[in-house]
All heavy atoms as an XYZ file, in Angstrom:
782
protein
N     134.942    124.965     84.103
C     135.191    123.546     84.190
C     134.237    122.922     85.211
O     134.080    123.430     86.317
C     136.651    123.318     84.647
C     137.117    121.930     84.412
S     138.841    122.018     83.987
C     139.341    120.438     84.484
N     133.616    121.847     84.830
C     132.630    121.193     85.709
C     133.334    120.485     86.868
O     134.393    119.907     86.694
C     131.815    120.180     84.922
N     132.716    120.584     88.020
C     133.249    119.892     89.198
C     132.974    118.409     89.059
O     131.933    118.006     88.586
C     132.561    120.398     90.458
C     133.217    121.584     91.067
C     132.571    121.839     92.403
C     133.185    123.060     93.050
N     132.549    123.395     94.297
N     133.901    117.639     89.496
C     133.693    116.182     89.493
C     132.975    115.760     90.736
O     133.327    116.184     91.833
C     135.057    115.468     89.422
C     135.226    115.057     87.977
C     136.160    114.026     87.740
N     135.435    112.804     87.422
C     136.031    111.687     87.249
N     137.308    111.603     87.373
N     135.360    110.621     86.954
N     131.974    114.943     90.557
C     131.233    114.440     91.724
C     131.939    113.181     92.188
O     131.839    112.150     91.547
C     129.788    114.175     91.310
C     128.912    113.846     92.494
O     129.419    113.691     93.611
N     127.615    113.735     92.267
N     132.649    113.297     93.299
C     133.448    112.177     93.776
C     132.675    111.159     94.601
O     133.198    110.106     94.901
C     134.643    112.686     94.598
C     135.691    113.283     93.690
O     135.800    112.887     92.533
N     136.456    114.218     94.203
N     131.432    111.489     94.989
C     130.720    110.510     95.798
C     130.222    109.379     94.887
O     129.896    109.577     93.746
C     129.611    111.127     96.639
C     128.488    111.768     95.893
C     127.447    112.391     96.798
O     126.530    111.668     97.176
O     127.551    113.585     97.064
N     130.228    108.190     95.466
C     129.797    107.024     94.702
C     128.281    107.030     94.604
O     127.603    107.272     95.585
C     130.280    105.720     95.364
C     131.762    105.581     95.304
N     132.427    105.280     94.143
C     132.716    105.720     96.259
C     133.722    105.236     94.376
N     133.921    105.501     95.675
N     127.781    106.735     93.419
C     126.343    106.726     93.200
C     125.998    105.430     92.469
O     126.714    105.033     91.554
C     125.907    107.990     92.417
C     124.396    108.055     92.288
C     126.579    108.099     91.090
C     123.882    109.406     91.811
N     124.933    104.780     92.913
C     124.579    103.529     92.252
C     124.008    103.824     90.878
O     123.530    104.921     90.608
C     123.544    102.772     93.089
O     122.286    103.388     92.981
N     124.079    102.839     90.018
C     123.558    103.002     88.659
C     122.071    103.326     88.688
O     121.615    104.206     87.968
C     123.842    101.732     87.812
C     125.344    101.657     87.541
C     123.063    101.768     86.512
C     125.790    100.430     86.811
N     121.318    102.658     89.572
C     119.866    102.935     89.627
C     119.603    104.356     90.063
O     118.718    105.018     89.538
C     119.146    101.931     90.518
O     119.522    102.097     91.861
N     120.384    104.876     91.023
C     120.232    106.252     91.459
C     120.602    107.233     90.336
O     119.928    108.231     90.137
C     121.076    106.562     92.703
C     120.511    105.932     93.968
O     119.339    105.515     93.941
O     121.243    105.845     94.970
N     121.652    106.896     89.641
C     122.089    107.753     88.522
C     121.014    107.798     87.446
O     120.699    108.864     86.896
C     123.410    107.241     87.933
N     120.452    106.630     87.134
C     119.382    106.575     86.122
C     118.163    107.350     86.577
O     117.572    108.093     85.794
C     118.996    105.113     85.850
C     119.873    104.380     84.872
C     119.476    102.909     84.795
C     119.788    104.990     83.479
N     117.796    107.192     87.837
C     116.626    107.885     88.380
C     116.826    109.403     88.269
O     115.928    110.118     87.842
C     116.415    107.462     89.842
C     115.107    107.902     90.408
C     114.920    107.319     91.810
C     113.645    107.869     92.419
N     113.574    107.704     93.843
N     118.023    109.843     88.636
C     118.349    111.262     88.586
C     118.294    111.770     87.145
O     117.741    112.814     86.851
C     119.748    111.482     89.169
C     120.049    112.928     89.491
C     121.405    113.063     90.152
O     121.647    112.426     91.191
O     122.233    113.831     89.609
N     118.831    110.968     86.223
C     118.833    111.313     84.796
C     117.401    111.440     84.272
O     117.043    112.400     83.598
C     119.595    110.242     84.000
C     119.544    110.460     82.526
C     120.375    111.369     81.907
C     118.647    109.731     81.739
C     120.322    111.569     80.531
C     118.587    109.934     80.351
C     119.426    110.844     79.758
N     116.574    110.462     84.635
C     115.171    110.438     84.195
C     114.437    111.659     84.709
O     113.741    112.352     83.965
C     114.472    109.123     84.654
C     112.976    109.239     84.552
C     114.967    107.948     83.829
N     114.599    111.959     86.008
C     113.907    113.097     86.600
C     114.406    114.414     86.017
O     113.624    115.299     85.707
C     114.075    113.091     88.119
C     113.238    112.020     88.786
C     113.586    111.772     90.236
O     114.494    112.451     90.787
O     112.947    110.899     90.828
N     115.708    114.531     85.836
C     116.301    115.742     85.290
C     115.825    115.988     83.868
O     115.599    117.118     83.462
C     117.845    115.640     85.285
O     118.266    115.347     86.615
C     118.490    116.936     84.849
N     115.669    114.953     83.109
C     115.324    115.074     81.700
C     113.845    114.887     81.406
O     113.457    114.689     80.260
C     116.169    114.121     80.857
C     117.630    114.503     80.905
O     118.031    115.468     80.292
N     118.416    113.766     81.676
N     113.014    114.925     82.445
C     111.558    114.837     82.297
C     111.107    113.600     81.504
O     110.154    113.653     80.749
C     111.023    116.106     81.612
C     111.406    117.416     82.259
C     110.558    117.738     83.459
C     110.849    119.095     84.034
N     111.790    119.118     85.116
N     111.785    112.502     81.696
C     111.419    111.266     80.994
C     110.455    110.423     81.807
O     109.931    109.440     81.305
C     112.682    110.441     80.698
C     113.717    111.072     79.796
C     114.962    110.214     79.720
C     113.161    111.325     78.421
N     110.230    110.834     83.030
C     109.423    110.032     83.940
C     108.021    109.757     83.380
O     107.509    108.650     83.460
C     109.330    110.698     85.305
C     108.989    109.726     86.386
C     109.383    110.221     87.778
O     109.872    111.356     87.905
O     109.179    109.447     88.705
N     107.393    110.787     82.772
C     106.047    110.623     82.226
C     106.023    109.532     81.154
O     105.119    108.705     81.119
C     105.543    111.948     81.628
C     105.203    112.981     82.666
C     103.743    112.922     83.074
C     103.373    113.923     84.116
N     103.254    113.418     85.450
N     107.012    109.528     80.281
C     107.093    108.523     79.228
C     107.285    107.125     79.797
O     106.675    106.177     79.319
N     108.131    107.033     80.816
C     108.369    105.730     81.465
C     107.112    105.246     82.174
O     106.794    104.074     82.147
C     109.536    105.830     82.446
C     110.926    105.892     81.825
C     111.975    106.089     82.911
C     111.234    104.645     81.032
N     106.379    106.188     82.792
C     105.130    105.821     83.471
C     104.158    105.196     82.487
O     103.509    104.213     82.789
C     104.479    107.040     84.134
C     105.196    107.453     85.419
O     106.012    106.653     85.933
O     104.932    108.570     85.911
N     104.089    105.767     81.275
C     103.179    105.240     80.259
C     103.530    103.803     79.896
O     102.650    102.951     79.784
C     103.218    106.113     78.990
C     102.549    107.443     79.183
C     102.569    108.265     77.912
C     101.899    109.599     78.155
N     101.502    110.267     76.949
N     104.813    103.547     79.742
C     105.291    102.201     79.408
C     105.034    101.252     80.587
O     104.527    100.145     80.419
C     106.790    102.209     79.050
C     107.351    100.800     78.930
C     107.017    102.989     77.755
N     105.358    101.722     81.792
C     105.196    100.902     83.004
C     103.734    100.558     83.283
O     103.428     99.454     83.701
C     105.816    101.602     84.218
C     107.323    101.680     84.115
O     107.952    100.921     83.377
N     107.921    102.606     84.837
N     102.840    101.515     83.024
C     101.406    101.268     83.244
C     100.916    100.197     82.273
O     100.190     99.287     82.660
C     100.584    102.572     83.110
C      99.094    102.272     82.980
C     100.826    103.467     84.307
N     101.331    100.285     81.019
C     100.938     99.284     80.013
C     101.462     97.908     80.394
O     100.736     96.911     80.288
C     101.436     99.700     78.641
N     102.692     97.852     80.890
C     103.270     96.582     81.334
C     102.505     96.038     82.554
O     102.262     94.833     82.631
C     104.750     96.761     81.706
C     105.640     96.930     80.481
O     105.160     96.670     79.355
O     106.796     97.332     80.656
N     102.179     96.923     83.473
C     101.451     96.513     84.675
C     100.079     95.948     84.299
O      99.657     94.937     84.845
C     101.304     97.683     85.643
N      99.417     96.608     83.344
C      98.107     96.109     82.887
C      98.271     94.688     82.341
O      97.535     93.785     82.721
C      97.542     97.033     81.810
C      96.295     96.499     81.160
C      96.214     95.716     80.039
C      94.931     96.676     81.599
N      94.911     95.421     79.756
C      94.103     95.995     80.700
C      94.351     97.356     82.667
C      92.725     95.950     80.821
C      92.973     97.320     82.780
C      92.164     96.630     81.880
N      99.245     94.500     81.478
C      99.487     93.186     80.853
C      99.778     92.130     81.914
O      99.225     91.024     81.868
C     100.623     93.287     79.853
N     100.643     92.469     82.886
C     101.018     91.514     83.943
C      99.834     91.171     84.839
O      99.610     90.003     85.157
C     102.156     92.074     84.813
C     103.464     92.168     84.052
O     103.575     91.546     82.960
O     104.362     92.860     84.543
N      99.098     92.178     85.247
C      98.004     91.973     86.212
C      96.781     91.303     85.594
O      96.096     90.539     86.261
C      97.598     93.311     86.838
C      98.637     93.965     87.747
C      98.241     95.387     88.058
C      98.790     93.171     89.036
N      96.516     91.606     84.339
C      95.296     91.109     83.715
C      95.439     89.704     83.145
O      94.452     88.997     82.974
C      94.846     92.077     82.618
C      94.374     93.389     83.153
S      92.971     93.142     84.264
C      93.202     94.419     85.418
N      96.649     89.316     82.785
C      96.860     87.963     82.244
C      96.375     87.826     80.809
O      95.781     88.740     80.237
N      96.634     86.656     80.225
C      96.340     86.437     78.815
C      94.867     86.561     78.449
O      94.534     87.035     77.375
C      96.837     85.050     78.369
C      98.358     85.019     78.268
O      98.995     86.064     78.138
N      98.921     83.835     78.350
N      93.992     86.118     79.340
C      92.564     86.189     79.065
C      92.134     87.584     78.653
O      91.457     87.755     77.648
N      92.554     88.573     79.423
C      92.170     89.964     79.142
C      93.061     90.543     78.050
O      92.603     91.286     77.183
C      92.229     90.820     80.432
C      92.012     92.287     80.122
C      91.210     90.320     81.442
N      94.356     90.204     78.067
C      95.285     90.761     77.092
C      94.921     90.408     75.659
O      95.169     91.188     74.740
C      96.730     90.348     77.403
C      97.252     91.038     78.628
O      96.968     92.193     78.866
N      97.999     90.319     79.443
N      94.333     89.237     75.466
C      93.926     88.836     74.134
C      92.837     89.764     73.562
O      92.679     89.858     72.351
C      93.397     87.382     74.126
C      94.522     86.384     74.345
O      95.682     86.676     74.119
N      94.155     85.212     74.835
N      92.108     90.434     74.443
C      91.047     91.358     74.012
C      91.418     92.831     74.160
O      90.613     93.698     73.894
C      89.758     91.072     74.806
C      89.183     89.708     74.521
C      89.404     88.653     75.394
C      88.445     89.477     73.368
C      88.883     87.383     75.139
C      87.930     88.220     73.090
C      88.145     87.173     73.987
O      87.642     85.923     73.715
N      92.647     93.084     74.615
C      93.079     94.473     74.827
C      93.697     94.990     73.540
O      94.670     94.444     73.036
C      94.119     94.536     75.980
O      93.525     94.024     77.167
C      94.572     95.964     76.220
N      93.114     96.069     72.995
C      93.639     96.663     71.779
C      94.738     97.683     72.071
O      95.766     97.702     71.437
C      92.516     97.343     71.004
C      91.684     96.375     70.197
C      91.599     96.706     68.725
N      90.439     97.192     68.046
C      89.329     97.745     68.480
N      89.138     97.927     69.733
N      88.367     98.147     67.716
N      94.482     98.530     73.082
C      95.493     99.535     73.446
C      95.332     99.989     74.885
O      94.241     99.920     75.449
C      95.419    100.748     72.514
O      94.217    101.451     72.723
N      96.460    100.422     75.460
C      96.492    100.939     76.822
C      97.252    102.265     76.767
O      98.422    102.299     76.393
C      97.249     99.952     77.762
C      97.311    100.505     79.177
C      96.600     98.576     77.746
N      96.542    103.353     77.075
C      97.151    104.684     77.016
C      96.952    105.435     78.312
O      95.842    105.482     78.831
C      96.557    105.504     75.874
C      96.954    104.980     74.531
O      98.126    104.717     74.267
N      95.973    104.796     73.646
N      98.032    106.043     78.790
C      97.954    106.866     79.986
C      98.044    108.329     79.543
O      98.971    108.721     78.869
C      99.120    106.540     80.940
C      99.193    107.342     82.229
C      98.029    106.985     83.157
C     100.512    107.111     82.948
N      97.023    109.104     79.906
C      97.025    110.537     79.652
C      96.792    111.234     80.965
O      95.741    111.060     81.575
C      95.962    110.911     78.617
C      96.348    110.436     77.215
C      95.258    110.716     76.194
O      94.519    111.715     76.370
O      95.158    109.953     75.239
N      97.793    111.971     81.424
C      97.813    112.575     82.761
C      97.590    111.476     83.800
O      98.397    110.591     83.913
C      96.790    113.707     82.878
C      97.209    114.912     82.063
C      96.311    116.115     82.356
N      96.445    117.094     81.309
C      95.648    117.142     80.229
N      94.669    116.284     80.077
N      95.846    118.063     79.314
N      96.454    111.498     84.511
C      96.238    110.463     85.539
C      95.090    109.526     85.154
O      94.531    108.834     85.982
C      96.000    111.099     86.914
C      94.804    112.043     86.919
O      94.093    112.128     85.877
O      94.552    112.675     87.952
N      94.728    109.537     83.860
C      93.639    108.686     83.375
C      94.182    107.598     82.459
O      94.937    107.870     81.533
C      92.588    109.532     82.611
O      92.141    110.589     83.458
C      91.401    108.678     82.179
N      93.783    106.360     82.757
C      94.190    105.218     81.952
C      93.040    104.859     81.012
O      91.947    104.575     81.454
C      94.535    104.028     82.844
C      95.063    102.784     82.147
C      96.362    103.054     81.412
C      95.251    101.648     83.129
N      93.335    104.909     79.698
C      92.343    104.553     78.682
C      92.703    103.160     78.154
O      93.824    102.956     77.661
C      92.365    105.538     77.508
C      91.935    106.940     77.916
C      92.871    107.881     78.334
C      90.590    107.308     77.874
C      92.481    109.156     78.690
C      90.193    108.587     78.232
C      91.137    109.504     78.645
O      90.751    110.776     79.009
N      91.787    102.239     78.273
C      92.023    100.877     77.793
C      90.960    100.560     76.738
O      89.751    100.652     77.005
C      91.957     99.842     78.944
C      92.193     98.443     78.397
C      92.987    100.184     80.016
N      91.438    100.212     75.561
C      90.527     99.859     74.484
C      90.440     98.342     74.381
O      91.450     97.664     74.230
C      91.049    100.450     73.170
C      89.954    100.687     72.175
C      90.439    101.616     71.052
O      91.629    101.850     70.894
N      89.513    102.113     70.271
N      89.228     97.837     74.505
C      88.984     96.383     74.472
C      88.103     96.062     73.269
O      87.232     96.855     72.902
C      88.278     95.944     75.762
C      89.012     96.234     77.074
C      88.068     96.139     78.246
C      90.169     95.255     77.246
N      88.306     94.882     72.679
C      87.429     94.516     71.577
C      86.423     93.439     72.002
O      86.109     92.545     71.244
C      88.232     94.112     70.315
C      89.251     93.027     70.581
O      89.248     92.430     71.650
N      90.125     92.799     69.637
N      85.934     93.566     73.229
C      84.889     92.681     73.733
C      83.984     93.483     74.670
O      84.429     93.919     75.738
C      85.487     91.501     74.479
O      84.495     90.859     75.264
N      82.741     93.697     74.259
C      81.827     94.465     75.096
C      81.491     93.725     76.394
O      81.288     94.338     77.433
C      80.544     94.794     74.319
O      79.954     93.600     73.839
N      81.466     92.400     76.317
C      81.182     91.586     77.514
C      82.294     91.777     78.539
O      82.031     92.008     79.730
C      81.026     90.091     77.138
C      80.872     89.247     78.373
C      79.856     89.891     76.189
N      83.542     91.696     78.092
C      84.687     91.880     78.981
C      84.715     93.309     79.545
O      84.959     93.512     80.729
C      85.992     91.585     78.225
C      87.258     91.694     79.055
C      87.260     90.712     80.222
C      88.483     91.468     78.185
N      84.436     94.292     78.672
C      84.407     95.694     79.108
C      83.391     95.866     80.246
O      83.677     96.475     81.257
C      84.054     96.591     77.927
C      84.082     98.067     78.260
C      83.994     98.983     77.041
N      83.037     98.548     76.028
C      83.368     98.043     74.840
N      84.617     97.891     74.505
N      82.438     97.702     73.979
N      82.228     95.286     80.082
C      81.170     95.336     81.084
C      81.627     94.689     82.393
O      81.467     95.250     83.480
C      79.913     94.625     80.547
C      78.713     94.685     81.436
C      78.066     96.051     81.488
O      78.254     96.840     80.542
O      77.385     96.328     82.486
N      82.243     93.529     82.265
C      82.708     92.778     83.434
C      83.792     93.549     84.194
O      83.756     93.630     85.417
C      83.275     91.428     82.961
C      83.157     90.344     84.003
C      83.555     88.984     83.428
O      82.873     88.496     82.520
O      84.558     88.447     83.915
N      84.767     94.100     83.459
C      85.857     94.842     84.106
C      85.367     96.141     84.727
O      85.961     96.629     85.682
C      86.976     95.127     83.089
C      87.790     93.932     82.625
C      88.811     94.373     81.585
C      88.479     93.234     83.771
N      84.313     96.724     84.181
C      83.828     98.001     84.692
C      83.387     97.909     86.143
O      83.449     98.891     86.890
C      82.683     98.545     83.822
O      81.525     97.761     83.998
N      82.995     96.717     86.587
C      82.587     96.539     87.990
C      83.788     96.580     88.942
O      83.605     96.831     90.123
C      81.827     95.207     88.179
C      80.535     95.158     87.424
C      80.367     94.250     86.382
C      79.497     96.024     87.737
C      79.164     94.213     85.672
C      78.291     95.983     87.036
C      78.140     95.073     86.000
O      76.970     95.040     85.302
N      84.974     96.288     88.419
C      86.152     96.251     89.284
C      87.142     97.362     89.040
O      88.322     97.244     89.365
N      86.690     98.482     88.487
C      87.590     99.608     88.140
C      88.453    100.059     89.307
O      89.656    100.226     89.154
C      86.784    100.818     87.642
C      86.373    100.734     86.196
C      85.716    102.042     85.819
C      85.246    102.018     84.382
N      84.656    103.300     84.004
N      87.837    100.270     90.455
C      88.583    100.768     91.616
C      89.695     99.791     92.007
O      90.819    100.202     92.306
C      87.661    100.985     92.818
C      86.705    102.154     92.649
C      87.405    103.475     92.334
O      88.376    103.806     93.045
O      86.985    104.170     91.389
N      89.379     98.514     91.994
C      90.358     97.488     92.359
C      91.496     97.457     91.338
O      92.669     97.331     91.693
C      89.687     96.115     92.466
C      90.627     95.073     93.002
C      89.965     93.729     93.215
C      90.979     92.789     93.848
N      90.670     91.405     93.698
N      91.167     97.581     90.049
C      92.170     97.566     88.992
C      93.127     98.754     89.165
O      94.347     98.604     89.106
C      91.516     97.592     87.584
C      90.757     96.277     87.334
C      92.565     97.832     86.508
C      89.858     96.306     86.108
N      92.551     99.929     89.422
C      93.372    101.140     89.643
C      94.313    100.925     90.823
O      95.512    101.217     90.737
C      92.472    102.378     89.887
C      91.716    102.741     88.594
C      93.283    103.563     90.384
C      90.607    103.767     88.784
N      93.771    100.379     91.905
C      94.562    100.130     93.111
C      95.702     99.156     92.817
O      96.857     99.364     93.213
C      93.656     99.574     94.205
C      94.220     99.666     95.604
S      93.041     99.014     96.803
C      93.170     97.249     96.455
N      95.399     98.072     92.104
C      96.404     97.054     91.788
C      97.529     97.616     90.896
O      98.700     97.330     91.112
C      95.750     95.846     91.101
C      94.978     94.965     92.063
S      93.884     93.705     91.283
C      94.767     93.169     89.842
N      97.147     98.424     89.912
C      98.157     98.994     89.008
C      99.071     99.954     89.779
O     100.293     99.881     89.661
C      97.482     99.688     87.799
C      96.926     98.621     86.854
C      98.474    100.583     87.067
C      96.130     99.149     85.678
N      98.467    100.833     90.574
C      99.270    101.775     91.369
C     100.185    101.054     92.349
O     101.335    101.457     92.552
C      98.362    102.784     92.089
C      97.776    103.802     91.138
O      98.356    104.115     90.106
N      96.617    104.306     91.478
N      99.676     99.988     92.934
C     100.471     99.192     93.868
C     101.660     98.550     93.142
O     102.775     98.547     93.639
C      99.582     98.116     94.480
C     100.011     97.702     95.870
C      98.982     96.772     96.511
O      97.990     97.298     97.076
O      99.178     95.542     96.422
N     101.395     98.016     91.956
C     102.456     97.371     91.175
C     103.540     98.378     90.764
O     104.711     98.025     90.669
C     101.865     96.716     89.912
N     103.149     99.639     90.558
C     104.100    100.672     90.153
C     104.755    101.362     91.333
O     105.708    102.104     91.169
C     103.388    101.707     89.277
C     102.818    101.154     87.989
C     101.915    102.173     87.337
C     103.910    100.714     87.037
N     104.201    101.140     92.525
C     104.790    101.740     93.714
C     104.514    103.224     93.880
O     105.140    103.891     94.679
N     103.580    103.754     93.097
C     103.174    105.156     93.278
C     101.805    105.359     92.609
O     101.395    104.569     91.774
C     104.200    106.126     92.687
C     104.546    105.913     91.225
C     105.635    106.863     90.800
C     106.102    106.588     89.374
N     107.074    107.532     88.912
N     101.144    106.423     93.030
C      99.811    106.665     92.497
C      99.896    107.415     91.171
O     100.076    108.630     91.138
C      98.971    107.466     93.509
C      97.497    107.472     93.152
C      96.648    108.207     94.168
O      96.899    108.040     95.366
O      95.729    108.905     93.724
N      99.774    106.664     90.103
C      99.836    107.249     88.769
C      98.432    107.342     88.178
O      98.057    108.336     87.604
C     100.726    106.397     87.834
C     102.178    106.443     88.351
C     100.650    106.863     86.408
C     103.114    105.517     87.633
N      97.662    106.264     88.344
C      96.338    106.190     87.759
C      95.271    106.569     88.790
O      95.255    106.038     89.882
C      96.044    104.760     87.237
C      94.660    104.672     86.612
C      97.097    104.320     86.234
N      94.431    107.530     88.423
C      93.344    107.930     89.303
C      91.999    107.557     88.689
O      91.011    107.399     89.400
C      93.397    109.424     89.570
C      94.575    109.804     90.450
C      94.497    111.216     90.959
C      95.603    111.480     91.954
N      96.371    112.663     91.697
N      91.979    107.426     87.364
C      90.726    107.169     86.675
C      90.969    106.122     85.573
O      92.017    106.154     84.915
C      90.234    108.477     86.052
C      88.790    108.516     85.692
C      88.423    109.961     85.348
C      87.060    110.006     84.696
N      86.800    111.315     84.092
N      90.018    105.220     85.388
C      90.126    104.166     84.365
C      88.936    104.274     83.429
O      87.793    104.249     83.863
C      90.160    102.802     85.028
C      90.137    101.563     84.126
C      91.358    101.514     83.204
C      90.063    100.282     84.941
N      89.217    104.430     82.146
C      88.169    104.517     81.137
C      88.313    103.291     80.236
O      89.364    103.091     79.601
C      88.309    105.791     80.268
C      88.359    107.060     81.118
C      87.180    105.861     79.225
C      87.087    107.525     81.726
N      87.273    102.474     80.206
C      87.269    101.283     79.345
C      86.466    101.600     78.092
O      85.330    102.075     78.177
C      86.647    100.096     80.096
C      87.345     99.702     81.400
C      86.493     98.703     82.174
C      88.711     99.116     81.121
N      87.070    101.355     76.939
C      86.385    101.657     75.665
C      86.178    100.414     74.861
O      86.943     99.508     74.903
C      87.209    102.660     74.848
C      87.371    103.984     75.519
C      88.249    104.863     74.673
N      88.139    106.246     75.090
C      88.984    107.201     74.723
N      89.973    106.900     73.922
N      88.824    108.423     75.114
Protein backbone atom coordinates (compact mmCIF):
# COMPACT_ATOMS: atom_id res chain seq x y z
CA UNK A 1 0.00 0.00 0.00
CA UNK A 2 1.39 3.39 -1.00
CA UNK A 3 2.12 5.88 1.74
CA UNK A 4 0.12 9.05 1.63
CA UNK A 5 2.12 12.20 1.33
CA UNK A 6 0.51 14.45 3.92
CA UNK A 7 2.62 17.52 3.30
CA UNK A 8 0.96 20.25 1.30
CA UNK A 9 2.44 20.79 -2.13
CA UNK A 10 1.58 23.57 -4.53
CA UNK A 11 0.17 22.69 -7.92
CA UNK A 12 3.19 24.20 -9.67
CA UNK A 13 5.55 22.10 -7.54
CA UNK A 14 3.48 19.00 -8.19
CA UNK A 15 3.53 19.67 -11.93
CA UNK A 16 7.27 20.33 -11.90
CA UNK A 17 7.86 17.07 -10.05
CA UNK A 18 5.59 15.20 -12.47
CA UNK A 19 7.38 16.69 -15.49
CA UNK A 20 10.84 15.85 -14.13
CA UNK A 21 9.81 12.35 -13.05
CA UNK A 22 8.30 11.58 -16.43
CA UNK A 23 11.10 13.09 -18.53
CA UNK A 24 8.74 15.58 -20.17
CA UNK A 25 11.04 18.51 -19.56
CA UNK A 26 12.80 18.17 -22.95
CA UNK A 27 9.47 18.33 -24.79
CA UNK A 28 8.35 21.35 -22.79
CA UNK A 29 11.69 23.07 -23.45
CA UNK A 30 11.08 22.66 -27.20
CA UNK A 31 7.67 24.29 -26.92
CA UNK A 32 8.95 27.02 -24.58
CA UNK A 33 11.89 27.87 -26.85
CA UNK A 34 9.55 28.24 -29.86
CA UNK A 35 7.27 30.49 -27.79
CA UNK A 36 10.23 32.54 -26.58
CA UNK A 37 11.42 33.01 -30.17
CA UNK A 38 7.96 34.20 -31.22
CA UNK A 39 7.66 36.58 -28.24
CA UNK A 40 11.16 38.04 -28.50
CA UNK A 41 11.32 38.41 -32.27
CA UNK A 42 7.91 39.99 -32.84
CA UNK A 43 5.72 39.91 -35.94
CA UNK A 44 8.36 41.27 -38.30
CA UNK A 45 10.55 38.20 -37.87
CA UNK A 46 7.72 35.74 -37.17
CA UNK A 47 6.17 36.43 -40.56
CA UNK A 48 9.37 35.04 -42.12
CA UNK A 49 9.92 32.19 -39.66
CA UNK A 50 9.05 28.80 -41.14
CA UNK A 51 10.06 26.59 -38.21
CA UNK A 52 11.81 26.63 -34.85
CA UNK A 53 13.32 23.35 -33.64
CA UNK A 54 15.39 22.60 -30.58
CA UNK A 55 17.68 19.59 -30.82
CA UNK A 56 19.78 19.04 -27.70
CA UNK A 57 21.26 22.50 -27.08
CA UNK A 58 21.06 23.76 -30.67
CA UNK A 59 18.20 25.92 -31.92
CA UNK A 60 17.46 25.54 -35.65
CA UNK A 61 15.39 28.36 -37.12
CA UNK A 62 14.20 28.15 -40.70
CA UNK A 63 13.54 31.53 -42.31
CA UNK A 64 12.19 32.26 -45.77
CA UNK A 65 14.16 35.48 -46.19
CA UNK A 66 17.89 35.42 -46.93
CA UNK A 67 18.15 39.13 -46.08
CA UNK A 68 16.62 38.57 -42.63
CA UNK A 69 18.78 35.46 -42.09
CA UNK A 70 21.89 37.54 -42.85
CA UNK A 71 20.75 40.34 -40.55
CA UNK A 72 19.94 38.02 -37.63
CA UNK A 73 23.23 36.15 -38.02
CA UNK A 74 25.07 39.21 -36.68
CA UNK A 75 23.12 39.06 -33.42
CA UNK A 76 23.21 35.29 -32.74
CA UNK A 77 24.89 35.59 -29.34
CA UNK A 78 22.41 38.21 -28.18
CA UNK A 79 19.44 36.14 -29.42
CA UNK A 80 20.73 33.06 -27.55
CA UNK A 81 21.19 35.14 -24.39
CA UNK A 82 17.69 36.66 -24.65
CA UNK A 83 16.00 33.28 -25.19
CA UNK A 84 17.84 31.66 -22.27
CA UNK A 85 17.01 34.64 -20.08
CA UNK A 86 13.32 34.43 -21.04
CA UNK A 87 13.30 30.72 -20.13
CA UNK A 88 15.20 31.21 -16.90
CA UNK A 89 17.80 28.56 -17.72
CA UNK A 90 20.49 27.86 -20.27
CA UNK A 91 18.82 25.68 -22.86
CA UNK A 92 20.21 27.10 -26.11
CA UNK A 93 23.96 27.14 -26.68
CA UNK A 94 24.03 27.34 -30.46
CA UNK A 95 21.76 29.02 -33.04
CA UNK A 96 21.61 27.82 -36.63
CA UNK A 97 19.70 30.02 -39.08
CA UNK A 98 18.60 28.30 -42.29
